[in-house]
N, CA, C and O of each residue as an XYZ file, in Angstrom:
528
protein
N       8.001      1.089     -9.481
C       7.838      2.925     -9.002
C       9.349      3.447     -8.768
O      10.300      2.686     -8.594
N       9.414      4.551     -8.785
C      10.151      5.070     -8.361
C      10.325      5.667     -7.287
O       9.300      5.986     -6.684
N      11.532      5.989     -6.734
C      11.308      6.457     -5.373
C      10.994      7.733     -5.247
O      11.070      8.532     -6.180
N      10.502      8.110     -3.728
C       9.188      8.996     -3.064
C      10.348     10.097     -2.737
O      11.265      9.965     -1.927
N      10.043     11.341     -3.668
C      10.374     12.527     -4.113
C       9.840     13.425     -2.931
O       8.635     13.246     -2.756
N      10.294     14.162     -2.241
C       9.184     14.687     -1.245
C       9.486     16.276     -1.543
O      10.634     16.664     -1.760
N       8.554     17.002     -1.534
C       8.028     18.117     -2.274
C       7.955     18.508     -0.977
O       7.557     17.845     -0.019
N       8.578     20.223     -1.012
C       8.403     20.688      0.827
C       7.313     21.624      0.297
O       6.916     21.733     -0.863
N       6.807     22.452      1.695
C       5.532     23.597      1.178
C       6.009     24.864      1.998
O       7.235     24.935      1.904
N       5.559     25.755      2.667
C       5.877     26.950      3.401
C       6.819     27.005      4.255
O       6.783     26.082      5.069
N       8.007     28.052      4.433
C       8.649     27.985      5.466
C       8.504     26.646      6.698
O       7.475     26.377      7.317
N       9.444     26.152      6.783
C       9.784     24.847      7.817
C       8.528     23.892      7.760
O       8.411     23.001      8.602
N       7.451     24.105      6.619
C       6.798     22.333      6.795
C       7.256     21.011      6.268
O       8.010     20.595      5.388
N       6.687     20.670      6.935
C       7.120     18.904      6.656
C       7.200     18.884      5.267
O       6.268     19.367      4.625
N       8.335     18.317      4.598
C       8.067     17.697      3.270
C       6.445     16.870      3.023
O       5.849     16.301      3.937
N       5.854     16.985      1.358
C       5.302     15.929      1.178
C       4.920     15.252      0.373
O       4.340     15.751     -0.591
N       5.127     13.678      0.482
C       5.277     12.607      0.131
C       4.723     12.225     -1.211
O       4.225     11.169     -1.601
N       4.976     13.537     -1.898
C       3.488     13.366     -3.458
C       3.914     11.964     -3.852
O       3.137     11.019     -3.713
N       4.808     11.857     -4.209
C       4.966     10.628     -4.886
C       4.705      9.081     -4.305
O       4.492      8.172     -5.107
N       4.726      8.897     -3.227
C       4.346      8.177     -2.345
C       3.290      7.767     -2.481
O       2.995      6.704     -3.026
N       2.264      8.878     -1.806
C       0.815      8.711     -2.291
C       0.251      8.418     -3.752
O      -0.765      7.792     -4.053
N       1.159      9.021     -4.556
C       0.475      8.950     -6.243
C       0.765      7.341     -6.067
O      -0.148      6.592     -5.720
N       2.168      6.829     -6.343
C       1.947      5.576     -5.829
C       1.576      4.777     -5.065
O       2.088      3.670     -5.230
N       0.732      4.882     -4.101
C      -0.196      4.195     -3.281
C      -1.424      3.956     -4.014
O      -2.090      2.931     -3.872
N      -1.643      4.651     -4.589
C      -3.239      4.850     -5.812
C      -2.985      4.289     -6.898
O      -3.963      3.749     -7.416
N      -1.822      4.196     -7.562
C      -1.899      3.395     -8.997
C      -1.722      1.804     -8.304
O      -2.214      0.809     -8.835
N      -1.077      1.776     -7.265
C      -1.413      0.030     -7.232
C      -2.536     -0.055     -6.588
O      -2.789     -1.260     -6.606
N      -3.558      0.605     -5.901
C      -4.946      0.413     -5.673
C      -5.840      0.093     -6.839
O      -6.684     -0.748     -7.148
N      -5.218      1.230     -7.373
C      -5.814      1.076     -9.058
C      -5.845     -0.264     -9.608
O      -6.872     -0.930     -9.738
N      -4.310     -0.745    -10.024
C      -4.074     -2.314    -10.414
C      -4.850     -2.911     -9.459
O      -5.848     -3.355    -10.028
N      -4.883     -3.152     -8.228
C      -5.397     -3.949     -7.744
C      -7.140     -3.835     -7.635
O      -7.636     -4.767     -7.003
N      -8.142     -2.785     -8.187
C      -8.878     -2.685     -7.829
C      -9.143     -2.570     -6.934
O     -10.077     -3.322     -6.656
N      -8.897     -2.094     -6.314
C      -9.204     -1.778     -4.349
C     -10.494     -0.360     -4.380
O     -10.668      0.594     -5.138
N     -11.056     -0.763     -3.382
C     -12.112      0.635     -3.707
C     -11.933      1.735     -2.715
O     -11.094      1.221     -1.975
N     -12.207      3.050     -2.167
C     -12.045      4.215     -2.272
C     -11.819      3.421     -0.389
O     -10.718      3.475      0.158
N     -13.004      2.791      0.284
C     -12.954      2.647      1.400
C     -12.084      1.786      2.300
O     -11.902      1.836      3.516
N     -11.428      0.702      1.034
C     -10.917      0.062      1.487
C      -9.437      0.409      1.241
O      -8.479     -0.259      1.631
N      -9.390      1.686      0.453
C      -7.618      2.143      0.241
C      -7.632      2.281      1.553
O      -7.234      1.388      2.301
N      -8.295      3.917      2.147
C      -8.244      4.273      3.601
C      -8.083      3.824      4.355
O      -7.382      4.494      5.113
N      -8.535      2.202      5.015
C      -8.416      1.338      5.953
C      -7.170      0.963      5.567
O      -6.452      0.665      6.521
N      -6.683      0.880      4.531
C      -5.543      0.162      4.785
C      -4.050      1.768      4.223
O      -3.173      1.798      3.360
N      -4.395      2.522      5.009
C      -3.967      3.639      4.922
C      -4.102      4.561      6.437
O      -3.638      5.690      6.600
N      -4.739      3.881      7.299
C      -4.643      4.107      8.743
C      -6.170      4.505      9.142
O      -6.351      4.970     10.267
N      -7.552      4.301      8.039
C      -8.595      4.737      7.988
C      -8.359      6.827      8.820
O      -8.681      7.129      9.969
N      -7.791      7.746      7.841
C      -7.676      9.120      7.655
C      -9.244      9.195      7.637
O     -10.052      8.280      7.481
N      -9.555     11.185      7.939
C     -10.990     11.372      8.240
C     -11.062     11.466      5.963
O     -10.228     11.577      5.064
N     -12.338     11.352      6.047
C     -12.514     11.596      4.711
C     -12.439     12.062      4.091
O     -12.782     11.590      3.007
N     -11.871     13.583      4.148
C     -11.741     15.011      3.961
C     -10.316     14.343      3.747
O      -9.956     14.084      2.599
N      -9.803     14.166      4.430
C      -8.063     13.905      4.209
C      -7.923     12.877      3.065
O      -7.620     13.109      1.895
N      -8.173     11.830      3.580
C      -8.171     11.346      1.977
C      -8.375     11.633      0.581
O      -7.792     10.910     -0.227
N      -8.986     12.415      0.232
C      -9.785     12.695     -1.116
C      -9.047     13.226     -1.194
O      -8.568     13.417     -2.312
N      -8.195     14.103      0.533
C      -7.444     15.325     -0.202
C      -5.700     14.959     -0.972
O      -5.063     15.582     -1.822
N      -5.448     13.940     -0.358
C      -4.557     12.966     -1.270
C      -4.589     12.355     -1.909
O      -3.567     11.902     -2.424
N      -5.819     11.985     -2.247
C      -6.297     11.693     -4.038
C      -6.079     12.090     -4.592
O      -5.673     11.672     -5.676
N      -6.234     13.565     -4.121
C      -5.422     14.842     -5.067
C      -4.824     15.153     -5.168
O      -4.860     15.928     -6.123
N      -4.045     15.104     -4.747
C      -2.893     15.345     -4.836
C      -2.710     16.482     -3.896
O      -1.537     16.775     -4.128
N      -3.111     17.286     -3.008
C      -3.415     18.244     -2.131
C      -1.954     17.955     -0.880
O      -1.505     17.080     -0.139
N      -1.711     19.255     -1.283
C      -0.559     19.543     -0.098
C      -0.538     19.398      1.042
O      -0.279     20.407      1.698
N      -0.762     18.279      1.687
C      -1.332     18.328      3.650
C      -0.512     17.020      3.911
O      -0.402     16.043      3.170
N       0.097     17.265      5.281
C       0.769     16.262      5.701
C       0.672     14.833      6.197
O      -0.361     14.311      6.615
N       1.477     14.445      6.134
C       1.412     12.723      6.057
C       1.435     12.228      7.232
O       2.167     13.092      7.716
N       1.102     11.117      8.607
C       1.687     10.456      9.447
C       2.798     10.048      8.926
O       3.194      9.807      7.785
N       3.394     10.000     10.379
C       4.309      8.245      9.687
C       4.095      7.618      9.536
O       4.344      7.213      8.401
N       3.341      6.707     10.502
C       1.839      5.632     10.751
C       1.458      5.279      9.047
O       1.351      4.215      8.437
N       1.318      6.705      8.641
C       0.403      6.647      7.623
C       1.911      6.069      6.206
O       1.682      5.021      5.602
N       3.271      6.848      5.865
C       3.915      6.590      5.263
C       4.953      4.623      5.522
O       5.706      3.819      4.973
N       4.118      4.921      6.830
C       5.188      3.253      6.782
C       3.861      2.054      6.297
O       4.119      0.916      5.903
N       2.398      2.637      6.441
C       1.593      1.914      5.355
C       2.035      1.250      4.623
O       2.371      0.070      4.523
N       2.006      3.230      3.365
C       2.377      3.053      2.053
C       3.346      2.523      1.891
O       3.475      2.219      0.705
N       4.490      2.109      2.748
C       5.813      1.227      2.339
C       5.294     -0.151      2.242
O       5.694     -0.909      1.358
N       4.367     -0.518      3.171
C       4.411     -1.896      3.255
C       3.311     -2.805      1.924
O       3.121     -4.012      1.772
N       2.680     -1.406      1.017
C       2.331     -1.548      0.100
C       3.388     -2.047     -0.774
O       3.761     -3.117     -1.255
N       3.675     -0.949     -0.772
C       5.060     -0.674     -2.156
C       5.074     -1.928     -2.231
O       4.624     -2.687     -3.090
N       5.921     -2.212     -0.751
C       7.054     -3.951     -0.403
C       6.061     -5.128     -0.779
O       6.578     -6.219     -1.021
N       4.284     -4.972     -0.872
C       3.940     -6.244     -1.185
C       3.992     -6.445     -3.024
O       4.100     -7.357     -3.843
N       3.836     -4.920     -2.993
C       3.600     -4.848     -5.158
C       4.431     -5.111     -5.674
O       4.074     -5.673     -6.708
N       6.219     -5.011     -5.547
C       6.851     -5.039     -5.475
C       7.534     -6.819     -5.739
O       8.166     -7.326     -6.666
N       6.955     -7.417     -4.254
C       7.243     -8.771     -4.163
C       6.407     -9.917     -5.099
O       6.611    -11.096     -5.391
N       5.261     -8.833     -5.434
C       4.095     -9.630     -6.616
C       4.953     -9.636     -7.266
O       5.700    -10.609     -7.371
N       5.103     -8.474     -7.932
C       5.915     -8.580     -9.608
C       6.866     -9.356     -9.532
O       6.572    -10.214    -10.364
N       8.143     -9.733     -8.940
C       8.842    -10.879     -8.875
C       8.369    -12.231     -8.925
O       8.685    -13.100     -9.738
N       7.287    -12.332     -7.614
C       7.062    -13.610     -7.454
C       6.443    -14.185     -9.040
O       6.587    -15.229     -9.677
N       5.763    -13.017     -9.244
C       4.536    -13.727    -10.499
C       5.373    -12.861    -12.104
O       5.765    -11.696    -12.182
N       5.414    -13.983    -13.218
C       5.893    -13.350    -13.925
C       4.725    -12.411    -14.972
O       5.056    -11.411    -15.610
N       3.244    -13.044    -14.952
C       2.445    -11.998    -15.226
C       1.887    -11.746    -14.500
O       1.263    -12.349    -13.627
N       2.175     -9.895    -15.007
C       1.689     -8.588    -13.589
C       0.327     -8.711    -13.414
O       0.015     -8.316    -12.290
N      -1.050     -9.276    -14.365
C      -2.250     -9.805    -13.957
C      -2.139    -10.661    -12.750
O      -2.124    -10.219    -11.602
N      -2.077    -11.676    -13.017
C      -1.278    -13.315    -11.722
C      -1.266    -12.054    -10.514
O      -1.871    -12.134     -9.445
N      -0.375    -10.813    -10.988
C      -0.146    -10.334     -8.999
C      -0.818     -9.639     -8.727
O      -1.155     -9.766     -7.550
N      -1.456     -8.538     -9.435
C      -2.439     -7.913     -9.058
C      -3.993     -8.899     -8.606
O      -5.009     -8.483     -8.049
N      -3.675    -10.276     -9.089
C      -5.187    -10.547     -8.842
C      -4.816    -11.519     -7.415
O      -5.794    -11.839     -6.739
N      -3.610    -11.934     -7.003
C      -3.210    -12.649     -5.790
C      -4.086    -11.654     -4.787
O      -5.117    -12.271     -4.516
N      -4.085    -10.668     -4.287
C      -4.272    -10.035     -3.633
C      -6.048    -10.522     -2.688
O      -6.584    -10.363     -1.592
N      -6.230    -10.938     -3.561
C      -7.863    -11.017     -3.715
C      -7.947    -12.355     -3.282
O      -8.409    -12.327     -2.142
N      -7.733    -13.471     -3.625
C      -7.711    -14.334     -3.760
C      -6.977    -15.778     -2.388
O      -5.816    -16.078     -2.109
N      -8.317    -16.315     -1.867
C      -7.900    -16.812     -0.155
C      -7.023    -17.508     -0.681
O      -6.984    -18.003     -1.807
N      -6.008    -17.559      0.498
C      -5.056    -18.402      0.810
C      -4.826    -19.253      1.872
O      -4.811    -18.480      2.831
N      -4.619    -20.486      2.339
C      -4.381    -21.129      3.502
C      -2.927    -20.203      4.547
O      -2.965    -20.191      5.777
N      -2.003    -19.651      3.894
C      -1.505    -18.923      5.535
C      -2.326    -17.621      6.043
O      -2.053    -17.018      7.081
N      -3.452    -17.253      5.084
C      -4.056    -16.578      6.109
C      -5.582    -16.474      6.294
O      -6.374    -15.621      5.893
N      -5.821    -17.966      7.261
C      -6.678    -19.257      7.261
C      -7.805    -19.259      6.164
O      -9.026    -19.204      6.313
N      -7.088    -19.335      5.080
C      -8.726    -18.970      3.829
C      -8.975    -17.674      3.324
O      -9.557    -17.527      2.249
N      -8.559    -16.661      4.049
C      -9.217    -15.301      3.816
C      -8.292    -15.011      2.755
O      -7.204    -15.586      2.730
N      -8.664    -14.057      1.750
C      -7.540    -13.711      1.139
C      -5.920    -12.408      1.325
O      -6.161    -11.775      2.354
N      -5.056    -12.089      0.943
C      -4.239    -11.252      1.532
C      -5.232     -9.901      1.494
O      -4.507     -9.189      2.188
N      -5.928     -9.381      1.301
C      -6.510     -8.327      1.184
C      -7.252     -8.260      2.587
O      -6.893     -7.385      3.375
N      -8.110     -9.000      2.884
C      -8.502     -9.174      4.044
C      -7.866     -9.113      5.064
O      -8.073     -8.319      5.982
N      -7.032     -9.937      5.013
C      -6.038     -9.759      5.758
C      -5.814     -8.281      6.152
O      -6.629     -7.770      6.920
N      -4.757     -7.542      5.680
C      -4.565     -6.542      5.696
C      -5.777     -5.592      5.372
O      -5.459     -4.642      4.656
N      -7.102     -5.648      5.749
C      -8.057     -4.909      5.879
C      -8.369     -4.865      7.288
O      -9.344     -4.253      7.725
N      -7.304     -5.704      8.223
C      -7.792     -5.978      9.882
C      -7.763     -4.741     10.363
O      -8.417     -4.539     11.386
N      -7.169     -3.854      9.886
C      -6.570     -2.557      9.603
C      -5.379     -2.077     10.333
O      -4.928     -0.983      9.992
N      -4.810     -2.719     11.271
C      -3.213     -2.628     12.062
C      -2.359     -2.543     11.182
O      -2.821     -2.895     10.097
N      -0.679     -2.047     11.116
C      -0.124     -2.044     10.344
C       0.526     -3.579     10.419
O       0.866     -4.177      9.397
N       0.669     -4.193     11.883
C       1.204     -5.587     11.647
C       0.287     -6.397     10.685
O       1.006     -7.031      9.913
N      -1.177     -6.634     10.420
C      -1.824     -7.034      9.413
C      -0.761     -6.775      7.773
O      -0.345     -7.677      7.045
N      -0.619     -5.722      7.645
C       0.063     -5.010      6.338
C       1.689     -6.272      6.253
O       2.005     -7.110      5.409
N       2.468     -5.755      7.780
C       3.286     -6.725      8.061
C       3.583     -7.632      7.436
O       4.465     -7.632      6.577
N       2.678     -8.857      7.865
C       2.064    -10.430      7.990
C       1.475    -10.512      6.539
O       0.717    -11.477      6.442
N       1.624     -9.642      5.151
C       1.022    -10.445      4.210
C       2.954     -9.635      3.438
O       3.726    -10.118      2.610
N       2.995     -8.824      3.931
C       4.564     -8.789      3.499
C       5.695     -9.524      3.788
O       6.534     -9.880      2.961
N       5.708     -9.762      5.060
C       6.731    -10.653      5.445
C       6.436    -12.272      4.800
O       7.385    -13.004      4.522
N       4.901    -12.735      4.597
C       4.427    -13.838      3.720
C       5.642    -13.631      2.375
O       6.760    -14.029      2.045
N       4.903    -13.023      2.063
C       5.551    -12.186      0.399
C       6.946    -12.487      0.070
O       7.448    -12.956     -0.952
N       7.537    -12.037      1.377
C       9.285    -11.677      1.657
C       9.805    -12.964      1.375
O      10.381    -13.178      0.308
N       9.673    -13.723      2.124
C       9.496    -15.929      2.342
C       9.145    -16.098      0.774
O      10.069    -16.179     -0.035
N       8.250    -16.133      0.497
C       7.824    -16.211     -1.090
C       8.832    -15.768     -1.911
O       8.745    -16.656     -2.760
N       9.489    -15.248     -2.195
C      10.375    -14.698     -3.011
C      11.893    -14.643     -2.389
O      12.752    -13.822     -2.712
N      12.000    -15.449     -1.650
C      13.683    -15.156     -0.948
C      14.290    -15.834     -2.281
O      15.167    -15.175     -2.841
N      13.870    -17.276     -2.953
C      14.815    -17.677     -3.877
C      15.196    -16.954     -5.416
O      16.120    -17.200     -6.191
N      13.987    -15.885     -5.503
C      14.248    -14.872     -6.420
C      15.077    -14.090     -6.314
O      15.776    -13.952     -7.318
N      15.403    -13.232     -5.119
C      15.996    -11.794     -4.436
C      17.007    -12.127     -5.053
O      18.017    -11.425     -5.008
């Protein structure tokens, strides 16, 4: 994935991280994540806001949401490093894992808190350490 490029809106408005949102939705597609699950991973924004982001509309994105997108991108990247086969990397997220109490990493991330995303990211960062 490319680095996030920020586009700006009219005078003195905050930057809109269009590429970060685009990347997030591409990852959701690769993982086969539903719209409702994606909303939870983003921090449960209003449905209208979620669809505006998904459609690439110029709206503001809170720092917490950008942090969540960063964790998701890191998880995706770590999986691509750990698994040579992209399909294996993409299905890992839905497979039960003893490290998460026999629930899938996705189930853990759907706990809704940013620490749930961080837990999965930390696990994968430790797993990929020999390849880093």
